[in-house]
N, C-alpha and C positions, 0 to 999 in steps of 0.2 A: 843442504836444502832438503835432501831426501831424508836424512835423519830427523830433521825438524818436523817434516810431514808425518813420519811414523810416530814421533813423540806426541804430536797433537792428536793423532788418531787414537793412540792408547789412552790419552787423557780423556778424550771424548767417550770412549767405550767404558772407561772406569766410572765416569760421571753417570752415564746411563745405567750401569749396573748398580751403582749406589742408589740411584733414584728408584730403580725397580725394587731393590730390597726394602727401601723406605716405604714404598707403596704397599708391598706385601705385608709389612709389619702393620701398617695402618689398617689394612683390610682385616687382619686378625682381630683388631680391636673393635670392629663394628659388630652390631647385633647379628643374630642369625638371619633375620629377615633381610637386612641390608647386605649381608655377606653373599646372599644368593643373587643379588642384582649386579649388573655391570656398573662400573663407576669410572669417572674421570676425576683425577685428583689434582687440585691446585697445589697442595702441599700435604704433609702427613696428616693434617687435622681438618682440612677443608676439601670436600669433594662433591661431585654431582652424580645424581642417579636419574633414571628416566622411567616414567610411568604413563599409562593410558594413551599410548600412541594409537591413533585412529586415522584411517585414510577414507575420506568421504568424496564420492564422485560428484562432479558438477557438469555444466553444459560444455565447457571448453577446457577446464582445468580441474584438478583435484585439490582438496584441502587436506593437508597433513596437520592434525592437531596432536599436541602432546603436553605432558606436565613435566617440567624440569625441577627436580628437588635440589636445593642447595643445603648441604648438611655441614654445620659449623660445630666441630668438636674442639675448637681452639679456645683460648682464654680471652679472646678479644672479638668484638663485633666485625662482621665481614660485610662489605658493600657489593651488591650484585653489579653495580655500575663499573666495577673493575674488570668485568668480563664481558665478552661478546658471544652471541649465539647465532648460528646460522645452520641451514639444512644443506647437506651435500648428497649427491648421488654417486654411484659407482664410477661414473666417468669423470668425476671431479667438478661437475657443474654446481654452482652455489645458488641458494634461494634464500631470500630474506625471511626471517622469522619475526612475527609480530606478537607482542605481548597483548593478550586480549582481556586479561583481568588485572587490575591494578593491585599490587601488594607492596608492602614496604620493601625497599631495596636493601635495608639493613637487616641482617640476620644476627641476632644476639648469640652470645656464647652458649654452647650446648643446645642450640635450637635448630630446627629444620623448617625451611620455608619452601612451599611449592609455587612455581610460576607457570601459568598456562599460556601456551603459544600456538599460533597457527602459521602455516606457510602455504602459498599457492605453488603447486608443482604440476608437471605435465600429466595429462590424462592417460597416457599409454604406459605408465610405470606402476610397479607393485611396491608395497611397503618394504619388501626385503631389499629394495635398491636404494633406500635412504638411510642416512645416519645424521645424528645431531652433533655438529662440530662446535666445540667450546674453545675459546681462546682468551688470553689475558691481554689487556691493553698495556703496551710496553714502549715507553718513549725511547729506549735504547735500541729498539729494533728498527730496521730500515722501513718495514711496513707498518710500524707501530703496533704489531700484533705478534703475540707469542702463542703458538698452537699448544693446547693442553691435551687434546685427544677427542675422540668421537664415541658416541653411543649408538648402537644399532637399533633402529626404530622397530624392526620386526621382533626383537626380543622384549619389547615393552608393550606389545599389542594387548588390547582389551576388547571385550565385546560390550558395546553400548546398548543397553536394554531400553527400548522405547516404551514398551509395555510388556507385562508379564506373559510368558508363554506357558505358564503353569495352568494346566487344564485337566479336568476330570469329567468323565461321562458316568452318570448315575442312572440306574434304572429305578425310577420313582415307584414302580409297582412293588419293588422290594421294601420301600418305605411305607407305602400305604397300599394294602392288598386290594382296596376297593377300586384302584386304578387299573386300566387295561394293561396287559402284560407288556405291551410295546411302549409304555409311557416313559421314555428316556429323555434326558436333557444333558447338555454339556454346561459345565460351570467353569468359566475362565476368570481368574483373579487378575484383573488388568491394571488396577492402580490402588495404591495405599498411601495414606498421608498421616503424618503425626501432627496433630493440631492441638494447640493449647486452648482450653476452655475452662473458665472459672478456676484458674490456677492449677488445673489438673490436665495432664497430657492424655489425649485420646487417640486411638487408632481408627481411622476411617478407611474402609475398603470398598471398591466398586467391583461388582461382578457383571459380566456379560453372560446371560443365560440364553442358550439357544434350544428351542423346543424341537427335538429330533423326531417327535411323534407325528402321527397322521391326524391327531385331534388336538384341540386346545387343552392346555393344562393350567393348573394352579399348583403352587408349591405346597406339599403336605404340611400340616401344622406340626407334625412330629419330626420334621427335618430341622435340626438344630445346628448352630455354628458355635465353635469354641476356639479360643486362642491358646496355643500351647507354647510355653517359653522354654528356655534352655534347661531349666530345673525340672522340666516335665510337669509343671503345674498348669492346670487348665482354668480358663476364665470364660464364663458364658458371654456370648456376643449377642447384642440386640440388633434387630433389623430397623434401620432408620427409615428407609423408603423402599417400596416395591414388594412388600410381603404378600399382599392380597391381589396382585396383578394377574390378569389372565393373558397367557402368552399363546398366540395362535400358532398353528402348525408351521414349522420351518421359519419362524420369526424369532426376533431377539427381544429380550427383556433386560432391564437394568435394575440391579438390586444393590443397595448401599447399606453397609453395616457400620456399627460403632461399638467400641469397647474402651473402658477406662484402663489406662496403663499404670494406675496408682499402685496396684499390688502385683505388677508383672515384672519379672526379671528381664530387662531389655538389653542386658549386656551380651547375650548370645543370640542365636538364631531363633526366629519366631516362625510358627506355622499356624495356618488357619485350617481347622478341621471341620468337616461336614459329618454329622453323626445322625443316627436314627435312634429316636427315643421309643422304647417299648414299655408298655404298662400292662401288668397283669393284676390279678386280684391280690397278690401278695408282694410283688416286687416291681421296681422301676429299673430298667436297664438301658444302657446306651451301647451302640455298636458303631465302630468307625467305618465311614463310607469312602472318605478321601481326605488327603492331607495336602494342602497347597502352601508353597513357600511365600511367606510375606516379604522376606528380604529382597526377592527378585521383582517385587511389584512396587517398591517405593518410587514415588515420583521424584525426579532429580532435574526439574526444569531449570534452565539458565536464561539469562537475558539474551534474547535473539533466537532461542530454540522454540520451534512451533510444536504445539500439542493439539491433538484432535479432541474436539468436544464430543463426548459420548451421547448418542441418542438411541432410542429403541429401534429405529429403522436402519440406521447406518452410522458407522463411526467416522464417516468422512463428510458429514453435512457442513461442518464449520471447523475452523482452526483458531487456536488461541496462541498469542505470543506477547511476551513482555518486550516491547520495542526499545525502551530506553529507561534508564534509572539515573537519578541525579541526587546528590546530597548538597544541602546548603547549610553552612555553618552560621548559626545565629548566636547572639550573646549568651543565652542560657540553655540552648538546646540545639539539636541538629534536625533539620527537616529532610525527609526522604520523599521523593516523588518518583512514581513509576507510571509510564504510559503503557497501557494494556489494551491490545486490539483483538477483537473478535471478528472474523471474516466469514461470510457465507460462501462456502466453496461449492454449494450445490447448484442445481439448475432451476430451482423454484424459490419463492420467497420463504423466509425463515422468521418465525416468531422469536424476537430477541429475548434471551433469558434475563431474568432480573438478577443482575450481578452486584455483589458488594465485596468488600475485601477488608483485611486487617493485616497488620504486621506483627510478627512474633520473633522473639529471640530464641534461637535454636538450643542454646545451652542454659536457659534460665526459665523463669516463670513470669516473663514480661510480655504482654501483648497490648496492642492499642488499635482501635478501629481506624480504618483509612477513610478519608473524606474524598468524595467525588461530587463536586458541586454542579456538574453539568446535567442537562436534561437529555435523555436518550430516546430514540424512536422506538416504536412498538415492534416494527418489522424491518428486516433487511432484504432487499432484492438480491437476486443472484449476482454474485461477484462483488457486492458491496461490503464494506467493513465499518465498524464503529469502534472508537477509541475512548477508553476510560482513563482518567487522570487521578490516580490514587495517591494521596499525600497524608503524611502523619509526622508527628514530632517525637523524638526520643531524647532521653537525657544525654548530655555531652559525653558521659563516661562510657556509653554503650559501645561495645566492639561492633562496628558496622558490618564486619565480615560475617557475623553470625545472624544477621537479620534475614528473615524470610517473609515473602508476601504470600498470604493465603487468599485465594480467590474463591468466593462462595456463590452459590446459586440458591435462590429462594423459589421453591416449588409452589404450585397453586394451593397445595394443602397447607402452606405456611412453613413446611420443613426447610431448614437451611442446612446445606451440606457443602463441603469443599469440592471443587472441581479442578484445582491446580494449586501447586505449591512451588513457588519460584525462589531459588536460592540466589540472593543478590550478591553482586561483587562488592569489593571493598569501596571505601568512600571516595568515589570520583564519578565523573559523568561518562556514561558509556552509551553509545548508539549501536544497536544491533547491526551486524554486517557493515561495520563502519568504513572499512578500507583505510583506517588510520595507519600511520607509521608506527614503528616500535617507539617505546618511551625510554628516554634516557634521563639521568639525573646529574646535576652539577652541584658541587659544594661551593657555596658563596664565600666561604672562608678563603678560597683560592684567589678571590678578588679583593676581599676586605679582611685584613688581618685582625680587625677588632671583633669580628664575629666569632662565635663558638664553632668548634669543629662539627661537621655534619649539619651545617645550615643549608639544607638541601632545597633546590628547585628542580622540578621535573619538567621536561619538554617533550612535546609530541606534535607532529605535523598531522593535521586532520584533513588537509586538502591542498592539492597543487594543481594548477591549471595554466594553460597558455592563453595569452591575450595579446592584443595589439593596441597600442596607443600612438596616435599620430604617425602611423606607418612603422613603428618600431616593435620588433618581436620581444615580448616580455614573458616572464613567468611569475605568477603570484603564488605565494606560499602562506597558507593560514596555519599559525602555530598557537598552541595552548601552553602557557607557562603556569605552573602551579606552585604556590608558596607552601612548602611543607612545614614551615616553622610556626612558632607560637607568637612571633612578632611581625609587624608590618615591614615589608622590605620592597626595594625597587631593583629592577634588573640593572646590573652594573654597566657603566658606559664602556668598560673595557671588554665587554662581551660582544663579539661580532659574529655574523652569520655569512658564510660564503656558499655559493652554489657550485657544485662540482659535476661536470658532465662525463659522458662515457669516454671522451678523449683526454680526460684528466685536465681539462681546462677549468679554471675557477673564475667565478664572476661575483663581484661584490654585490651586496643587497642593501637596499634602503628600506626603512620602515614606511609603508604606505599609509597605514592607519593603526591606531590602537596601542602604540608603544609609549613608554615613558611614565606610565601611571604607577602609583603605589599599589601594591597587592597585599590585601589583608591576610591574616593568618588562615591557612588552609583554604584559601580562595584561589580561583584561577583567573587569568587574564588572557584574552585572545588578541593577537595582533597579526598583521599581514605584512610580509616581506615582498619586495619586488626586485627582480634582477633583469637587466637587459642582456639578452643572449645572442643577438645578431641573427642567427639561423636556428630554427627549432630542431631539436633532436627528436626525430619521429619515434625512436625507440623508448622515449621517456626514461632513459637510464640515468637519472639524476640523483645526487645525494646532497644533503645539507650538512655543511661542516660548522660545528660550534667552536669558535676560535677565541682564545684569550689574546687580546692585542697587546703589543709591547707598549711601553710608556710613550714612545714616540715612533710612529710608523711612517716609512717613506714609500709605502706601496701606492701604486697608481690606481685610484678607484674607478677610472674611466675605461679600463681595458681588461680583458681576460688575461690571466696569467697561465702559462704553460708549465704545469707542475712536473712535467717529465724532465724539465731541465732547470726549473727555477722554483724555489720554495716560496711559500706565501710571503714571509718576511723572516729574516734570520731569527728574530726574537719573538715573533708570533708563534703561538702554540695551538695546534688543533687538539681540542679536548675530546671531541666525540664526533661521530658521523652518523646521520640518519638516512637510511635508504628511502627515497621518495617514490619508488616505483608504484607501490600500492596506493599511495595518496593520490596519484593521477587517476587511478580507477575510481576514486570517490566522487567523480563528477557524474553522479547518477541519481536516480530517484531517491528521495528522502535525504539528500545531502544537506547538511546544516551549514549555513553560510552567515558570516558576520558582514552586515551591510552598514551603510551610512545611516540607515533609519532604525536599525536594531537587528537582532539575531532571528533568522528565518530558517525554516526547513522547507526546501523546494522539492517537489516530487512531480514526475511526469505521469499524467493520467492517460493521455492518448495523443496520437499524432496521425494525421491522415491527409490525403491529397484530394482536392476538389477541382472539378473541371469548370470551365467557363466557356461562353460563346465567343470570347475574344482570342487574342494570341497568347494569353497567359493562363496557366492554372494557378491554384492557390494551395500552399502548404499551411496547415493549421495544426497547432498543438494546444492542448489544455494542460495547464500547470496548476497544481495545488500549492498554495503558499500558506504555511502555518507560522504563527507567532510563537516561537519557543523562547522568547525573552521573558523577563519578569516584569516588563512594563508594557503599557499600551503603545502600539506602533501606529503611526499615521502614514498611510500609503500616499505617495505623491499623486497630485491631481493637477491638470489632466495627465493621465498616465502615459499617453502616447507621445508626449513631448517631455516626459521626465525619465522614463525608462526606455531603454533600447533593447532590441532582441532580433534574432534571426536564425539562420540555418547555415551550417557548413556542409556542403554536399561535395565531398572530395576537395577540389581546389576552388569551387564556386562558393562565394560568400553571398548568400541571399538575405539581404537586410530586410527586416520586416517592421511591423508595428506591434506594440504591446497594448492590449485593451483589457479593461476590467468592466464587467457589466454591473456588478454590485454598486449601489449608489453611495453607501457609507464608506469613507476612507479609513475608518478606524478598525484596528485588529486588536482585540484584547488578548491577554496571555492564553495560549493554546487554541485560540480561535483560528479558523481556516477561511480562505477565500479562493476563488478560481480566477486566474487571468488567462488570456489567450494571446498567443503569438502567431501572426500569419505573415506570409511573404508570397509575392507573386514570382513565378518562374515560367520560362517559356514552355508551352504545352508539349513541345517536342522533346523536352529534357527527360532523360531517364532518371528515375529516383534511385539513389544509392544511400546506404546507411550512412549517417553522419551524426552530428550533434547540434543541439540547440544551445544558443548562448543568450544570457540575460544579464543586464547591468544597468547602471544609472549614468547619466551624463548631462551635458548641456546641449540643447537643440537650437540650431540657428535656422529659423524658419525661412529667412531670405535665401541663404546658401543651401538649405536643405541638407545640412551636415551636422554630425555630432562632434563634440570636443569634450575634453576633460572626462573621458569615459573611465568608469570603474566596473570591470566585469565581475559579476557575482558568481556565476556558475556556468558550467558546460555540462549538458545532459545528453548522453547518447540516445538515439532514437532509431526506430525503424518505421517509416511511413507505410501503413498497410490499410488496404480496403477492408480487412477483416474486422476492424474496429467500427465500421459502419454497420449498425444494427439493421436487421430486416424488420420492417414494419408490416403488419398484417391487419386485415380488416377487423375492427373491434377488439384488438389486442393492445392494451395500454402500455405505455412506457413512462418513465419518471424523469423529470428534470429536478436536480437538487441545487441548481445555481442559486446562490443567495439573491433574494429579491425576485426570483422567477420560479420558486418551488411550485411544481405543478405536476399533474398527471395528464397525459394526452393520448389520443388514439385516433386512427383513421376511421371515420364513421360512414363515409359516403364517397364514391368516385363515379363520375358520369362523363359521357361524351355529348357534346353539343355541336350543332351545325351552324356555320356562319360564313356566308359568301362562298359556298362550295368548298370550304375547308372544315377540318375537324378541330374542335377545341376540347382539350382534356382538362378535367377539374377534379381535385381531391380535397375533401373537407376534413378538417382536423378539429376535434372537440377537446378543449382543454379545461381542466378543473383546477382552480387556484388552491394550493396547499400551503400558502404562507400562513404564519400564525395570526396575522391580521389581514389588512387589505393587501391585495396584489394588483398587478396590472396585466393586461393581455400580452402574452408572450408573442413577439413578432416572429413569424416563420418566413423563410425564404429558401430558395434552392434552384435546381435546374432539372430539366428532363434529359436523360441520356438515351439516345435513340439506338436502335439495333444497327443502323448504318454508320454509327460513330458520331452523329450530329449531337450538338449540345444546344439546348434552347433554354433561355432563362425563364423562371417561373414568376408570374405576377401574383400579387396578394390582394385578397379582398377580405377585410374584417371590419370591426367596429372600433378599432383602437383610437381613431380620430375623435369619436364621440364618447368613448367610455374611458374616463380617467382612472378608474379604480374598479377592481372586482372584489366583492366581499369574500370572506373565507368560504370555501367550497363553491364560489361563484363559477359560472360556466361561460365560455365564449367559443364561437365558431369561426374558424379561419379557413378560407378557401384558397388553395394554390392552383393556378391554371396557366395554360399556355396554348398558343395557336400553332397547330402543325402546318408545315409548308404543304402546298398543294401536291397531292400525289403520295404523301407519306401516310401510311396506314397507322391506325391506332394500336395495332397488335404489338405485344412484347416491348412496350416502352417502360422505362424505369424513372420514377420520381426520386431524386436525391434531395433531401431537404433537412433543415434543422433550425434551431433558434438563431435569430439574426444577431450577429456581432456588430456589423456595420454594412455599408453598401457592397463591400468586397468579399465578405466571408460569413460563414455561419458555423455554429458549434453543435455538439451532440447529434451528429448526423444520423439520419434514418434513410433506408432505401425501401421503396414501395413498388412492387411489380404491379403496374396499372392493370386493373380489370374492372369493368363497370359493375357496380354493386347491385344495380337493378336493371333488368332487361325488360323494356316495355314493347309490347307487340303492336300497340296502336289500337287495341281492342277496347272492351268496355271500361268505362271509368269508374271502377268499383274498388275503393281502398287503395289508391295508387300512392306510392311513397314519393314524397318530395321533401327529403330529410330537412328538419325533424317533423315535417307535417305529413299528414295523410289526408288525401282529398277524394271525394266521390262526386259524380254528377249523374243523376238518374231521372227517369220519368220525363223526358223532354216533350214539349208541346209547342206547336207553331200555330199562331192565330193571326187573322187579318184585323187590323185596327185602323182607325181614322183619327188623326190628331190635328184639330183645327183645320179640317178639310183636306188634310194631306194624307193620302193612303200610305199605309205601312204595315209592318209585321212586328210581332213579338215572339222571341224564342225564349221560352222559360223552362226551367228544370229545377230539380231538388239538389241543392248544393250542400255538401258536408265537408267541414275541415276540422281536423284535430291536431293538436301539437303535443309531441311526446315530452318536451322539456323546454325550459325557458333559458335561453342563452343569448348573450350579446352577439350581434352580427348574423343572426340566422336569416334575416330577410334582406340584408344589404345587397343592393344591385340585383335583386331577384324579383320576379313577378310571374303572373300567369297570362298567357296570350290565348284568346279564343278566335278561331278562324272558321267562318261559315262558308261552305262550298256547296255547289250543286252536285248532281250525280256524275258530271263529267270532270269534276275536280276544279271547276272554275270558282275562284274566290269571289264571294259576294261582299263580305265585309269582315274586318277583324277588330277585336277589342283587347285592351291590355288592362289588367286589374292587379292591384297590389296584393301581395301575399299576407301582409300584416300591417297594422296601423289603423288610423281613424277612417281612412277611405277604403279599407279592405273589406271584402265580403265576409259575412259570418254565415254560420249554418242556417239554412232556410231556403225558401223559394227565391230564385234569382232570375232576372229577366234581361235579355239583350234586345234592343230595338233597332230597326233599320227601316228605311223608306223604300217605296216602290222604285224610286229612281236609282237606288243602289244596285238593283238587279239588272245586269247587262243583257241577259237572255231570259226574258219573262216566260216564254213558252216552255223551255226546258226546265226552268225552275218550278213552274206550276205542275208539270207532269211527272216529276221524278222525286225520290227522297232527298231530304236535305241533311247535310252532315256538319256537325260542330266538332272540330278538332281542337284539342286542348294541349298547349305546350307550356313547359317551364322555360322561362327566359332568364339567362344569366350573362351579364357582361356582354350583351349584344348577340349571344348565341342562343339557340333554342333546341329543345329536345321534345319529341312527341310523347305525350303521356297516354293519350287514348282519344276516342271519339264517341259521340252519341248521335243517333239518327232519328229522324221523324218526318212526318208529312202532314198535310192539312187533315 
C-alpha cells in the first residue's frame, strides 16, 4: 500500500511537470504583448488573460469589473460555455461574476474574444485581495468542476478616464500684446468624439476654458488650433462654437472644435496644439503654446455609464445616460433602439437642450439618423429627468458590436455638435444596472440529434423574488431564453429547471407563464418558473440548475431532494448552474417585469408616511409604470380590485390598495403612468425599511380577500419625511400626474375666529398645464400640531360646479381646519397633497402656517382679501325718513379690484359689516357677497337701519359711530378694518 501511494505521488508529480513544460512552451509561442500578461491555460493552444480590472466603490459593496480574454490558437472553435468564471479573495471566499455585455460564446480558430464581467464584493477590501478563478465543467469530477487557475486582479488594473486631465495655462497677453499682462486662461481638453459626417470622419473636441484674469476676456483672433498626427503632419482645426464668447472673470467658457480626419494619419497618437500666429510685413510665423493629448480625451461611454452634460456655469448641472439598448431582428433589417435619459441634477430649473441622435458604424462609413417620435418639454425642474427613445434600422449584415450612438445638441445659433458617443453592446437587450444573472448557453443538439452542432440557446435569469400564494412560500424566477440560430426552435421538453438552496436541497419548478412557444431566429422569449420552497432562505443563496432529464424519470416532483445524499436522478444530468443571488437584488426601481398584460418597467418614485386623526397612519408610495412592450397595454380597471399591493415591514404584511388617477387605461409603447399604493398601519408602529409588492389577482368583495395572485415585483423602499417638499408662500410646485398636470402655489393663509376658536385656512392657486382641458385638482391633508395632535383639513373649492378648466385656466382651493379651544395658531404645519381618495393623498407638501396678511383693524385702504383688494373711504351718516319711519343711512366710497379670474375665489366667502357705537355695542350687521350679481361694485354704497335698531339712542347720538368690516369664510370671520363718522 505504501509503495502504491508513492507510485501515485510520482505519477501525479510527473503529470504536473509535463503540464508545466507544456504551458511554458505555449507561452513562448505567444506574441510579445501576450507574453507579458499573466495567463491561465486550458491546454497548450487555449488560454485566458485579464485586462481592465477596476474596483468601483458603492454604498454598501464594491463592484469589481474586468475583461476576460479567451485566446484560441487551436485549429477548432472553442465554446466559452465549457468554462466557469468566478471571483475569489485571499481567504477563499467566492463571488459570482456576471457577464454584462453579450458576445458570442464561440471563439473561432486563431481568434481572441473579450468578455466583460462584474462582481459585487465587500467594501472593505482592496483590488490586490481578489483574483479571477477559471474552471472547466467536468462530468467526471465529483464537483463537476476542474480548476484551471486564477488571474491576479491587481496585475490587470487600469485607470478609467472619465474626462481628460490634459490641461494647459496660457498667458493670452503673449498672444495679443493689447491684452493686460495678467490675461491668462486655462484650456482643458475634456472630450473628443470621432463622428461620421457626409462619409468623412471628423474629430470634434470640447474645451473648458477658465478665465483666470481679473477682467473679462475674449480669445485672441491669432490663437489657432492644429491637429498633429503620428507622422508629425499638422491639420488646421476650425472652431465650431464659442469663438467670440466673452468669458467673465473666474468663469468658464465652452469651446468646440472640428477637423476632418480625411488626410490625417489616425493609426498613431494624436495631439491638439494651441499656437500663436504672428504676422509681419514679410513673414507669417506660428509658435507652439501648448500640446494636449487627444487620445486621453476620447469619450468611451457605455450603456449604463453616466456622463455630465457640460455647461458654462458648471459641469454638474445635468447628467446623461443610455439606460437601455435593444435589437429587434426584422425580415430584411435589424432595428436598434436606445433609451437615453437626461436628468437635471441641479437645484433650479434647466432649459432642456434640443437633442437629436444618429447611429454610426465605427469601422465603416455607414451612418443613419435616429428617430425620436416623442414631444419633449422645454424645461426640467430640479431632480426631474426626460427620456428619449432613439430608433433606427441597419442592414442585417451589419456587425452590431461596432454600432455607436452619437447624441447631438442643436444650439440657438443652429450649430449642431456632438455631446456624447455611446459604444453599444452586441445584439441583445441590456438594461443598465440590471442585476441579472450571468448568461449560459446550451447546445440543443444535446437534446435533438437531428440538429446541427452548436444549435445554441442562451439563458439568463433577469429576476427572482419571493411570493406567497394561498399561504405557500414560493419563489418566482423570470428567465430569458434566446434562440441564437437561423431557424425557429422550441425549448425541448427534456430540459428541466430545478432550484438549489444553500443547504443543497433541490426543488422542482413549474412554468408559471410564457413557456412552450416557438422562438424565432435571434429572438428572445421570457418565461417565469415557480418553485415551492416551504421555508424562505433569508440569505437568498439560491441557484438555478439546468437539467437534461432522462427518458423516464422516477423523481418525486412534490418534495425537495437532499443532494448531499441523493442525486437528482441517476440518469438526469445537470448541464449548468446559474447563481441567482444578484437576480434577487433586481427587485428595485426600474425592474423590468413580464406580466399577464404585457412587459412593464416599474420604478419607485417616492414613499412616505402620512398621519391621520384616527388610530392608523397611512403609508403611500408612488410607482412609475412604463410600457416597454412593443404593443399597446390596457391597464386593468377598476385597478383597486384588479391589482393588489402592500408593504412588508419586517414580519408585518400591510396589505393596501392600488390606485391610478389617470382616466385612460391605455399605455402605448414607452408611455408612462403613475400608480399609487397605500396601506393603513397603526400610528404607534415604528417604520422600518422593507419592500413594496405589486401583482394581479382575483378580488372577492364579499370575503374581502385575494386569490389566484401573481406577484409582479418587490421593490425595496425607505419611508422618509424628506420626500415631503416644503411649500412656501408664492413659490410654485409642479404636478406631472397624467390628467392633473398643473402648477400650484400657496397664495394666502389666514386666521379666522369662530365661537371662541381659531380657524386656520391656506389657499392654493393652481394653473392647468394639460395640453387640453383639465379639471380642478382636489387637495386634501391634515394639520400637524406642535403638541402632536393631528387634525383633518377640510376643502373649499369650486370643483362641484366646474367640470373642466381650460388650458392655463386657474382655480383656487382653500384647505382649513378648526383648532380645539386653547390651542394656539403658532407653529402649526399643514401637510397636504393631491387627493387619491378619502384615505390618502400624493405629491405631499408641508407648509409652516403663517398669516400672509396682518390686519390691525385700522383704515380700510387697499386691504387684501385674496385675490381681491377692497377699500372703504369717506363715510357719511345721515338721518332719513322712509314712509314716516325715522332711520339712518351709512354711506361710503367702496372700491373693489380683482387680481385674477379663477374658479372658486368667492366660494363660501363674503364681507360682513358691523355698525357699533363708541362703547362697542352692535347696532346692526349686514352681509354682502364678494362676487356675483348681488355683489357690490366700485362706487358709493349705502347701509340703512331704523331708529328702532338703536338700543341706546343717547349714546349713539352723542358719540362717533364705527363700521367694522370682516371677511367671512366657512362661518369664521377676520377683521379687515373700520371706518368712523358722526352726524
